[in-house]
N, C-alpha and C positions, 0 to 999 in steps of 0.2 A: 250435649253429644253433638247433637246435628249444630247447634249454636258456635259450640270451640269450633265445628270441622268448616264450616263457610269461614270462620277466620281464618285459618289456615290456606285455604284454598286463596281468598284475597290475598292475605300478604304475602303468598310466595308467587304471585300474577302480579305484585306490586315490583318483588325483587326480579324477576324477568324481566319485567318491563327499564326498571334501574339498571341490570345487567347489561339491555341491549342497547339503552343510551350510552353506556361507557365504553362498548365496544365498536358505537361507530362516531366515537367523539371525533374522529378526524375523517369521515366519509363525506364526499362533496355532495352536499343536496340534501342531508339527513336533516330531518325534524323532530325534535328533542319529545317523548312522548310521555301523557302520565297515565295511570288508571284512576277512572272515576267508581268510587265505592258509595254504595246507598245501604241504608237498614233495610233488613227485609222486614214487610209491614206485617204482622201479624192478621188474624182474621177482625175486617173492621165491619163488617155488616152482622149483627147480630141477628140471628135467631135460635128456635127454641133446641135444638141438638147443634148447635154451632156458635157455640159462644167461647170470646178469647177472653184469656186472661190479662190481654191488654201489654203484655211483653210481645215484644221483637221474635223475627225469627232467625239473627244473624243480620249476615252482611254480604251484598254479592257487587261483585265488578261489572258495573251497566256498559262501561266502554274504555277503550283505550284511545285517548285524546292524542290529538297531534295538534302542538303547542305551533300554529302558525295562523299570522294573521296577514287575513286576506289581503288587507287596506295595504300594508306594508308592502306585500308582495306586488300589490297592483303597481305602486309607487317606483318601486324597485326596475321592473320591469321596464314603468316609463321612461328613467332616471338613466338606466342600462340603453336603451335604446339611443337616447340623446347621445349621452357619453362615446356609443360605438359611432355615431353619425361624426363627429365634431373630430374624434380620434382621429378614422379614415380620413377624414377631411384634410387635418392637417397635414396627415402623411402625403396625399396627393400633391398638396402645394408645395411641401417641403421637398419631392421627388424634381416638380419642374424646375424649383430655385437650383434643384443640384443641377439640371439639365444645362441652366444658364449660368451657372459658376461665376456671381457678379458678386462684389467686383474681386478681379482677377487681373492680373498680368497678361494672361495668353484669352481671357474672354471678349465677347467684341467688342464690346466698348474699347477694350485697348487696341482690336484690331480694326476699330475706324480711326482710334486716332492715329496709328500706321498709316493707314492708307492715307488720311489728308495730307501729313508730314509726307508723305512720296509726290503728292503734287506738287507740294511747294519745294521740294527738290526741284523737279521737272518746269518748277516757273524760276526757276533761278537757273539753272542750265538747261535751256528748251534742244539745246542740238546734243545733249550729252543721252547716248542711247542707251548707256546704263542704268540711269535715273529713270526714262521709262522702261525698261524691262524689270526695275524692282518697282515701278508704280505699279504694272502688270499684275507680279507676282503678290503684290500687297493686297489688289482689288479681287485677288482670285480667292488669297486666305479668307476676306471679308465675305464672298458669295459661298468659299465650302462652310464658314461659319454659321452663316445663314439656314442652309441647308441641314445642317448637322443640328441646330436647332430642332427644324421643324423634322427632322427626324428620330430624335431625340422624344418629342413631343408624340408623335405616333407612335413610338413603341410603349411610352408608355398607356398610351389608350390602347393600344392592341391588348396590352397585358390588363386592365382594367375591365375589358370588352371578353375577354378568356377568364376571368375571374366569377364575372356574372354568372357565366353559364355554367359554373362549377357549383355556385352559391344557389343557385336556381334547382340543379341538381339536389343540394343538401337540405333545401328547405321541404321539396316534396317527400323525401325520404322522412324527417322528421316529422312531417302533418302526417306523414303515413303510420310513424311508432306510438304518435298521439293519441289516434285513432282507434289502435287497437287498445291501448293501455285506456281508454277511455270503455270500452267493451269490457275489459275484462274486470272494470273495479266497479260499473253496474252491477255486473251478474255476481261479483264478490259481497257488492253490499247487499244485495236481495237475499244472498244466501247467510246474511248474519256474519261472515268473516269482516277480519280488520284488514284494513286497505292501505295502511300506511304509506307502508314501504312502496305501492303501487301510486300513490298520490304525490311522491318525493318523487318519483323519476318521471313523473309527467311534469310536474314543475320546474323540474331542470330542461327538458325539451321545450317547456313553452319560453325558459327565460333563452334559453338558445336561441328560439326562433326572433324573441323582443330584440335581440342584440342585432339579428342579423339582417332584418326585413324590419322591425319597429312593431311586430302582433302585438295585439293585445290579447287578451283572455275574457270569459264570462262562463260563470261556472251555472249547471243548470241544478234543479232540484233533485234527480236522479244521482246527480257527482259527477256526470260528465262534464268535458270544458269544452267550449264552442272556443277557435283561434280564429280571429279576425286580423285582416290585413286591409289595410285603406278603408276600413267600416264593413268588407264585405268578406265572406265567413271563407275561413283555408281550410278548417275542423270543423265540422257539424254533427257532434257527437261522433258518430260510427264512421262517417264518411267522411275522407280526406282528399280533396281537390289538388291539384298541381297548377304549377306556375312556370315560364318560359320566358327565356328574354329573345327577341325579335329585333331583326334591324341590322345598319350597315354594321361589316367587318373591318372597313377601315374608316379610319378619319376623315379622309379626304370627303368619303361618301355620308359624313354623317348629318349634313346639312340637308340633304335629299331625302334621307332613311332615317328617322333617328330609331336610337335603341331605345327601347320600349321593353317593359315586365307585365307578362300580359297573362290571363287565366287560360289553361290548356283548352278546356272545355269551349269555352265561347267564346274567345281570342279577343275578349275585349281588355283595355287596357288598367291595368291598376298601380297605384302610388305605394312607393314603397318608402320607409324608415331607415334606420339605423345603419350597418355596414353599407349595403344595398345603395341606400336611399343616397349616401356617400359617393356612392361609385356611379350612379348613374347622371347625378349632376356633374361629377369629373367627367363623365363621357359625353355629356348631350351639351352644359354650360363652361365650364372650367375649363378644361385643356381647349374644347375648338374657340373660347373667346381669346384665351393665350393664342391659339394659333393662327388667329383674325389678325390680332394685333400684331404678332411675328411677322406676315405677310404685310400688312401696312408698313412696318418700318423696309422690308424691302421693297414695297411697290415707290413709296419715297425715295431711296434712294436711286433705283432704279430712271425715276422722273427727274429727279434733280440734276444727275450726273449726266443724262441723257441729253437733258433739256441746252446745255452748255458745251456740252461736247459735241453734237453730231453736227451742227453749222461750224465747230472748229477746223483747223488744218493741221496737217500732221505733216511730219519733214518730207513725206512723199507730195506734197501739195493740192491730196484729196481732203474733200470734204465729206459730210454726209453720212457717215458713220458712227451707229450707236455703240457706247461704249458695255453696255450691259444687254443682256438679253432674258427674257421668262418675265412671270407678272405675277411671281409669288414667292415665298422662300422657298418653298420646292422646286423651284427652275430656275430660279435667278443663276446667271453664270458671267464671266468676262465674255463681250463680244469677240476682241481682239485678238487673234493669235499669238502664243507668245514668242514665238519665233518673229515676231515682224513688231517692232518696237516703235518703229519710226512713221505704224498708223494712230497714233496717240495724238488725240487733237489738242493743240494746245495755243496754239495761236491764231487771231480771229482773220486774218486774211493770208494768204500764201505765199508760198516764196520767203518769210519772216522768220529770222528766230525768235519772236515773239511770246511769252511765254503767261500772257496776260490772262487768255483763258483757264491755263492751270494754276495762277496763282487766285481767281475766283472760289475756283473748285476746292481749294484749299483751305479756305476761310469756312467753306460751309459745315464744320464741325463746330461752330459757332454760332450759328444762323438758331433762331427760335423755333423754326418750320422746319429745319432739316432731320434729317434719317437718324443723328444722334439724340436731338432732342425727345423725338417720336418714340427711340429703344429707352431712353433713360425715365419715360413717364410711364412706358410698359413695367419696367421693371418696379420704377417706384410703386406702382400699383398691385404688381405680383407682391411687394414685398409687405406693404399693408398688407393687404389682403391674408397672406399668409400668417401674418405678425398675428392680426385678429380671428383667426382660425385657433392658434395654438394657443392662446390665452383663454377664448374662451373652454379648449379640449380643456385647460388646467382646472379653471374654475368647476367646470362640470365634473370633473373630477372628483375634487375635492365633495361636491354635492353627493356622486354617487358613492363615495367612501362611507361620507355622514348615513346616510340611508341602508348602507349595508352593515354599517354596525348597529344599526336598529332592530335590523331584518336579526342580526346576530345573536341579539340579547334577545328577542322574543324565539328565538326557532333554535338558537345554537344548545350546544349539551353545554354544563357548565358542571366541572368533576367536583368541585366543594359541595354544590348542590347536589349533585347525584349519589355523593359517599353520605352525606345526610340523609338521605332516602331508604339506603341501603342498611343503616342502622334502624331507623325509623320502621322499616317491614320487618328489619330482623327482630325486634323488639316485641312488635307486634305479634308476629309467628311464635315466638317463644312464650309469648302471654298465653297466645290460643292452645297451646300445646300444654300448659300449665292449667287452663282448665280444663283439657280433655283427660291430665292424668290425674286431677285431684276428683272429678267425675269418675274415672275407673276406680278408684280407691276409696268412694262413695260407697258403689255398687258394691265391689269385694265384702267391703262391712257388713252390708244389706245381706247380699247372698249367703256369703261365707259364714259369718260370725253371729247374725241376727235370731233370737230364740234359743243360742247354745247356754247350757248354766249346766255352773258346777265344772266347765272343762279350762 
């Protein structure tokens, strides 16, 4: 009877686990489970009054196993971290490209072309005030375009900076949740309880940290998990540390006060991967480099035009005027008032309608050292970097998908397999109950019918 009863209990537990798997088919992060059954061994140490018949004492469920590969999980975290980094990096580059919107009929390259064409118009008609006014307007448009491009980069930089603060807060909350789960899991294991669902929740949090900041995990013998960022512990068993973002809050201050991720308790810097790694690269390298190149374009334009314009004479017979002011893309502006086109210098000598200086400047667009070429090189470098980042993100996406497929094959619920298990455990339960019914019939025969003669 006891042997049959253990069979009922074991197969009933198997049915429960199969039902749990089926119920959580679409639950994110759920890992399929299996009951581990073991034969209950009879007395194995013979003694005078403790001898065994050699027959076992039934079956018992030793554990409910969580079918998850730690190797695949570790590989999955690593690939997800790289994928998040590359995807975020590609998004940053795409946003920068959108700010310049090249090639376009209204972008900076087209504005440069229109400005040089206006210099050509002034060289053809040096005494035409309308041509000079048009030149001032076209030049102001170029200056506005450079300032707007810088403002767009600054806006993207500020957006990224704000996101890093929000991400740091989210990292700290997730780390606290993992530390709490570690405590619950260790205590539950010590009491003999099953902690599979708690471990599933913890793995989801660890994967989230891997995507956000490139975190890695190491499991302790007691079942707790340590989470590391840059080789330093973010979660150590039951204790969670905090991170914070410090540094500049404006793009223009980045060079003197770089944005840094550091530990809240010690104030020391740490490295980040995943989304935050790409965001910090965008804040400290990508956007500042593009901004520096844009400043180089503006400075080249200012120096080339002013070098030719300053000694040139306007229609009012005065020279020595700079055409542009400023020293960066953020500060460039046309120095000559819009209502005084006669101050535009086009002649090498005073009192003449000579447009040779304007003609010289009109050919600047074709120069190999002029601002157009510097701008074209900047856009070409940006395009190559963006395309490279997008291709790497696509390749990494395929790799991550393959790893996720392997993880799903290992840990995911297969409904066909679970239905087969249901039938298996059902048959086992029916067979064990049949054994119990048969024994009950035998006992009835023994107690109620044995020794009754003639009835």
